[in-house]
N, C-alpha and C positions, 0 to 999 in steps of 0.2 A: 155529679151530673155527667151525662155521657154526650154533651153536645160538642165539646172540643172546638169552639168557634174560632175562626181566624178572620182577619179583615177581608171583606169581600166575599166570604163564603156564605152559602145559603144557611140561615139559622135553623131551618127545619131539617137539614140534612145532618144526620148524626154520624158519629164515628162508626157505628155498626153498618150504616148504609154504605159508607166509603169502603169499609172492609169487604162487604159483599161484592161491591163493584170490582175491587181488586182481585177477589177470588174468581169472579167470572172471567176477568182478563187473564188470570193464570190458567184457567181451563182452556181459553181460546189459544193461548201460547202453547200449552201442552198438546193440543190437537195439531197445531202447526208442526211442532217438533215430532209428533207421532208420524205425521205424513212424510216429513223429511227422512226420518229414520227408516220408515217402511220402504221408501223409494231406494235409499242407500243399501239396505239389506237385500232387497229384491234384486237390485243391480249387481251386487256382489255375488249373490247366489247364481244369477244368470251367467256372469262371467266365469265363475269357478266351475259350474256344471258344464258350460260350453267347452272350457279347456279340457275337462275330464272326458267329455264326449268325443272331442277331436282326437285325444290320445287313444281312446278305445277304438275309434273308427280306423285308425292306422293298423290295428291288429285284428280287424274283422273283415271277412271276405265273403262274397256271395258266390256259391257254386251251384251247378245244376245237378240235382240228384234224381234218381230213378226209383219209383216205388216198386218194391219186390214182393209185396204182400197186400192183403186187404186192410181196410181201416178198422179201428176200434176206438173206444172212448177211454180217456184217462182222466181221473179226477186230480185236481191240484192238491197241494199240501194243506191248504186252508179249508175249513169246513164249508165256507160260503162260496168257494170258487166253483165256477161252472166247469163241467167236464169239457175236455178238448179232444178233437179228432186227431188220432195219431196213426202212423203206418210205418212199417219197416222200409227204409230206403238205403240206397248205396250211392256213393260218390267217390271221386278221387281228388285229393288235394293234400299236399303237393302232387304233381302229376304222377309220381311213382308210388303213391301211398293210397290204398283203397280203404274206405270206411264203410261200415254198415251199422246204422243205429235206427232206433224208433224215434221219430220226431213228429211234432205237430204238422199237419198237412191240411189243405183246404177240404171242406166237406165234399164228398163225391169223388175223391181221388181214387183211381183204380190202378191195379197192377199194370206196370209199364208206363204210367204217366210220369212226366217230368215235373219237378217242382224246384223252387229256389230255396236254398238252405244257407243260413249264416254259419260260418265256421271261424275258428281262431287260427293263429299262425301255424299250428300243428295239424290243422284240418279237422279237429274235433268240433262237433256241433256246439254252437254258442248262441247267446242271445244277440239280437240285433242292437246296434247302438241306439241310444234314445233319440227320439225325433225332436226337432226343434220345438214343436208345439208342446210336447211333454215337459221339456225344460222350461218353457215360458210359464206354463201352468204352475210348476213347482216353485219357480222364482216368485211369481205373483202371490202364491199361497204363503210363502215365508214372509214376504213383505207385508201382506195383509195381516198376518198373525202378529207381527211385531207392532204394526201401527195400532191394531185393536188392543193389544196388551197395554201399550203405553197410554192410550186414550182411557181405557178402563181404570188403570191405576191413578191417572191424573184426576179423573172424575170422582173416584172414591175418596181421594185425599181432599179435593175441593168440597165434596159433600160433607165430610167430617168437619172441615173448617167452618162451613156455613151453619152446621148444627151447633157448634160451639159458640159462634157469634150470636145465633138466635137465642140460645140459652142465656148468655150474658145479657143480651138486650132485654129479654123478658125480666130478668132479675133487676136490671136497672130501672125499667118501667115501674115495677112494683115498688121499688124503693122511692122513686120520684113521686109516685101516686100517693104514697103515705104522707109525703110532705104537702102535696097540693090538695088532696081530697077534703080535709076539714074546711079549707077556705072555699073550695069549689062548691061544696054542698051546704055550707053555712053551719055545719055542725062543729062545735069546738071539741077538740080532743080532750078526754078527761085527763086531768093532771093531779098532782098531789093536793089533797084537800078539797077536790071538786065535789065530793059527796058530803062534806062537812056541813051541817046545817046549823 
């Protein structure tokens, strides 16, 4: 029998019921751990990317460049990237070094217009340091992915556990019903010599 009674326990509450309750509690704890891990991973990602952005910012400078030609469109390396407006521009950085490159510019830029260009320590065109909003989105995404992964894994393990408990419980009910059914229905189970006349 699967009743596993103890003093003061509900006699209708079976071991399988208690196991299901424990598995649900495990899932709740797993969700809490997932949230804590997600927050920790997101915070670490925010801190690390913030430090990297600060280090990069120390080597990025904004200079004023002058457009020396008309604009055109350039496609990005990816197939789904939208084309960007570019134009040939010149600038000086450091003060004794002149640069001429084709860089992204605002739409409608004309020859002689001035634009702001990010450059590195040598004065070559470079990408802008990442914005705080971009870093926050990235950190949130990593934390959310970690929390989701842990929650899904915990949920899958608990689901498997509940299926195992349900299968065992069903087998136990069948076994117990075989013992109870003849008395319940009033039919005697045939035994040795029952058909002897």
